[in-house]
C-alpha positions, 0 to 999 in steps of 0.5 A: 385890555383882555389878551395883555394878562393872556399874552403873559400868561401864555409866555411864561408856557413857553419852553423847548422850542424855537420862537415862532413854534412857541408862539404857534402852540400857544395861538392853538391854545388860546384859539381853542379856548375861544369863540369860533372867530376869535379861533379862526383868527388865533389859528391861521395865525398859528399857522402863518408862525410856523411856515414864516419864521418871524423875526419878531413871533412876540409882537406878531403874537400880540398882533392875533392875539389884538385882532382876535379879539376884535374878532370875537368883540364884533370889530373890524381888523384895523 
């Protein structure tokens, strides 16, 4: 499971802003290091987090990372 260590690193990098903004920035950073299919998923999730104040941005970040992994592997999202 590649996304678990990545999520941990992303969460360590967060500071200063509200949780949704931090999560969105982390997803943008992950998108910059991803293949095009995964990057699109991560960028869209980051935009959603910025536009909608999430009650649980950590869970949404994890879901986005899972969906990005599926997109990169060519598997459909669940």
